[in-house]
N, C-alpha and C positions, 0 to 999 in steps of 0.2 A: 795171533802172533804167526808170522812165517815161518815155515818148516821146509827144510831143503833135505833131500836125500842124498846121502854120502856113504858109500860102501854098504849099502842095503840098510843104514840106520837113519834115524830122524834127528836131524841137528836142528837145534833152535836158534833163530837169529833174530835180533831185535828190529831189524829193517829188511825190505827185500833190496835186491840190486838196483832197482829202479829208484826207490826212495832214497838210497845211499847215493846215488848219482845225482838226484835232484839237489840233496843236501850240499853236496860237493860244490855243484854248480852255483847255488846260492851263495855260499861262502866266497868262492873265487869271484862272482860278480860283485859282491859287497867290498871285498878286497881291492878290485881294480877300481871301483867308484870312489873308494877313500883316498888311493894313491893319487889319482886325477884330482880330486879336490885338494889334496895336500901341494900338489904342485902348482895349482892355481893360486892358493893362498901363498905359498913361498914366492912366487913371482912377484905378489902385489905387497911383500912384507919388507921393510928396510930393517934387516937383521942387525944393523949396527946398533940401533935403538933398543932392539931385544937384548943383545948382549951386555949393552951399557946400562941397562935398567936396575940392576943391584947398586952400581954406584950412585945413580941420580936419586933412588929411594933412600940409600944411606944419608946422601947430602940433604934430602928433605927432612929426614928424621932427626938429623943432628941440629938442624937449625929451628925444629920445632919443640925441642926439648932443651930444658924444662919449659913448661908453658909459663906465659907471663899473667900471672894470676891478677894483676891489676886491672885487666879488662874485664874481670867479672862483674864489676860494679856497672858497666855499661850495657849489659845484656838483658836487663831487665825490660827495658821498652821493647827491644826487637821481640823478646818471648812473648810479651803480652799483645803485640801486633799479630804475631803468628796465630795465637789463640783466637783473636778476634776474627782474623781473615778465615781461619778454618771453621769456626762456629756459625758465623754468618753465611758463608758460601755453602756450607752443608745444608743449614735451614731453608735457604732459598732454593737449592736443588731439590730438596725433598718437596717442598710447596709446588714446584713445577713438575717434578717426576711422577707423583702421584696420578694427576689426571693424565698424563702421557702413557702410564701404566695401565689404567683402566681402559683407554683407547686402544692400546695395544694387544691386550689379552683377547683370546678369541671369544671367552665366553661373557664379556661385558662390552665389547666394542660396538658402537652403533652401527658400522657398516665394515664388514670384513673385506669389502671389495675396495673403497675408496679411503676411509678414514684410517684404518689398520696399517696400510702401507705408509701412510704420511707419518704416523706415530713410530713405527719402525725406523722410518728414515731419520728421525728427530734422534732416536737412541743411538743409532750407528754413527751419525755425523757427529755428535756430541763426544762420543767415546773415542772416535778414531784419532782425533787432534789432542795432543798432549796439552797439559795445562800451561806449561813454559811458552807454547806457541800462542795459546789464547791470550795469555800475559803480555806478550810482546805486541800482539795485534792491538790489545785494549789499551796499553800504554801510548802507543801511537795514536789512539782515537781520543782517550778521555785524560791522557796525560799519567806521569807515574804517581804511585801513592797506594795508599790502602785499597782504595775503591777499586782499581784495576785487579788487584788481587783476589778481591772478594768475588767479582763478577767472573773471573776466570775460573776460579775453583767452583764456583756454582754451575758455569756452563759446562765443565769438564765432568761434574759430577751427575748432571742430569741423566745422562745415558746409562751410568752404571746403576744408579738407584732404581731408574725407571725398568731396566732389564730384570733385575732381580725381583722386583714387585710384581711385575707382570707375570712372571713365572709361577709366583706364589699364587696369584690370582687364578691361574689356569690349573692349578693342583689342589683347589679348595675341595671339600666334601659338599657334592650337589645335593645329597640329602637334606641339609639343613636349608638350602635355599629353595629347593621344591617345598617343604613344609612352609616356609614363610610366604612364598607365592601362592599357596593354596587358601591361605587365609584372606586373599584379595589386597594383599599389600602393593604399593605402587613399586615402580622401578627403583625410586631412590630409597624407598624403605627396605627393599631387598638388599639393596647395596649396603645400607647402614647396619642392618641387623643380620643380614645372612652372610656377607662377604667380609667386611671391614673387620668384624671380631676374629676371623679364622686367619687373617693376613697379618693381624696387629703383633703378634710375635716376630714374624719375618720382617715387618716393616721397622720394628725396634732394633732387631739385628743388623740389618742393613744401614740404619742411621748411626749406630755405634760404629760400625765397621768402616765406614765411609768417612766419617769425622776423624777416625784414627789415621786413615790414609792422607787426609787432607792436611792434617797437622804435619805428618811427615814430609 
């Protein structure tokens, strides 16, 4: 702790003068950045709509209540379609994500120089585009309907599932893999008995998690 001499007595201070100045400079810099950003936001904001928002919200709420319960009988088919789209899209995504994950993991990829970057590119590219954008593109290609939704959900889910699975593959216990390799097992046997059992819990968790996301 810094100690200063004052009238011949040692006085305890939490920070030195230099440290205090640095903290004040950081606070002033942060405040200046906040004020600048707020000015930029204010110039781009139509404040009339902000102040009028409570009236609009009240109008929407007044027209939305009470709900028209007669529409409940028409929700069965859309809910069933939603479950089908989410389930089929998730299953297709998992089937495609597993090989991509094995190709992307450092300890299972056949080539870290050529194949792994391609697998990582697939993961990044499928995750970077929203499901709605995929759906709009696919509707233009294959037409509207459940099929476009299934394919859109599947493509969007490949990157998410593959990323989490390949991270689980890279975090496995290599002792079990070395033991199976020492018995003379082939590459596929090592993968089936040394790697797959270790990532099975992570795979199940990713599958359920992604299915829940796709339903929503």
